[in-house]
N, C-alpha and C positions, 0 to 999 in steps of 0.2 A: 330745471325744474322740472318738477312731473307731470306729465300732460294726465288729467282726467278726465277721458272722455264725458261726454254728457250728451246724450239722443234728446230731439227735442222735438215738440210737432204742436200745432198750434191750428186754429181751427177761425177762419175771418169772415165777417158781415159781407166780402168783397177781395178783388184782388191789390188795391196795394191801401198800403199803412197811413194814417192818417185821414184819406179821407174813406178808409171803411176803419169797423173797430176788429180787435182782434177779441173773440169771444173765449175762445179756452184757449188752457196749455199744458200738456203735459209732460213731461223730464223725467229720465230717468240714467242710473248710473248701469256704462254697457258694460264693466263689469260684474256689477251684481242687480240688474234687473228687479230686482223686487225692491232696491234704496228708491223709492221715486216720489213725485211731486205734482200735484193737480190742481188748478187754477182755475174759475170762470170768472169775467169780467163783466162789467155793467158797459155797456155802449157809450162809447165816446158822440156818440152822431146817432142821427136815423135812417141812412144809407146803409142799401142793402143792396145787393144782387139776388134775384128771386132763387136762379142758380145754387150760389152757396149755401143761402139760409135754407134750402132742400138738404144739402150732402151734410149741412148740421145740425138739420132733421128739427129746429125749435124754433122760435121767434124771438126776433128782438125781445121783445114782449115778456119771455119769460128768461134770458136772458139782464131784463132792468130789476125784474125780482131778486134773482138768486145769486147775480153777481155780487162777486165784490167792489170796490173802486180802485182802479187803476192802479192808483201810487200804490194806496193797499197792498194791492196784489200782486204787487213788483217790486216791493220791500221784500213780505214774503217771501216771495222766489229769489229772488239774491241772497237773501239770510241760508236758506235751502243749499244755493251753490254755495258758499261759504262755509256751511257745515259741511257738506262732503269732499268739499277738496280738500277743506282743509290747506298743508300749507302747498298742495299741488295748483297746478295753474290749468284752472275750467279752459274745455275747451270743447266748443261745438257743435252735433255732430247732427247733422240732417238729411233725407230723404231729400231732395229738392229743394234743400238749402237759401237760397237764395230768395224762395218762397216764407219760407217759416223766419228769417235771421229778418229776414226787412223788418218783421212786428218785431220780432223781440226784438234789435237794437232800439226802434221808432221809440216802446214803449220805454227800455231802459231812459234814453238820453233825456226824451220829454217829460219823464217822470220821477226819475232819480239823479237826474246830470252826468250816468258815466254810465259803465256796461262790464259787470265783470269775466265778460268773456272778449275782452280788446274786440279786434277791428273783422275780426273774422273765424270761420267755420272752417269744418270738409263736410262736403257734400258729397251724401254715400253713392249716388249716382255717377258722378266723375270718377270717385275710389273704384268705384266697380268699370267704369268704362273703360280706367288705368289697367287693371290688373285682368279685367280680360280681351283684352283690346277691340273688342266687338263697339260698333260706331253708337253715339246720341242717342238716337234711336232706339237699337237696341238695352238700349240702359235701364228703362222701365222698368217697375215692377212686374209686371203680369211677363215679363221675358227672363227676370233672374234667374236660373235655375234656383229650384226646390233645396237644397243642402244645404244654401247658401241663405237662401231666406226662412227656411225653418216653415213649423206649421200654423202661426198665429193668422190671424185673419185681419187684413186690415177692414177698421170697423166702424173709420172717425169718429172715433172718441177720442181726445188729443191723446188721453195719458197709454191705451191701450197702440195707441203705433206710435206712440217713441216708445213704447218697449217693444211693439216690433221692430220696430227699425232698429232700435238696440243690439239686438239678439241678429240682426245680419248685420249689420254693423262691423260686431265685433268676430261672427264668421268669415266672412272677406277679409279682415286682419290677421288670421290666425291663419288661414289660408296663403296668406302677401308671406307672415315672415314666416311660415313653412310647417305650422305644428301639424295642420290637418294632410 
């Protein structure tokens, strides 16, 4: 079955799911970054970490007003995944995927009882480490060469960042398979 790479980024109120809320989610097809998805969530509780909220740039009250019910949001995301993956296997791609994956997997399991991505995903940092032979410390975004990173600015908007990292992964894959 053909793998359909989907770059996913989230913003959250803190470092772990269940204790803290996922506040926004952006996703983009790696092979067509203009095909994308974005949703904001109502918080699942009032817990937050000040530094996380500073990165997000909004308050939990803002998301209470503008966010969608988590179950409705995850249904919409699942439906989008189904529509773009068609008969392929949706494959989660993230930059520091362990963070984003934890929230996405938790919300899928909590609200829908299943995760269309299955049990894992591709971490771009690890992919770059294997591609370049660098150390883990050197797999940080700030140390990845601009020809792989591209010109997009990391904004901490989940959709902007999903598009940015999707382009980064696409360029790395092209280099890995010899197209660049």
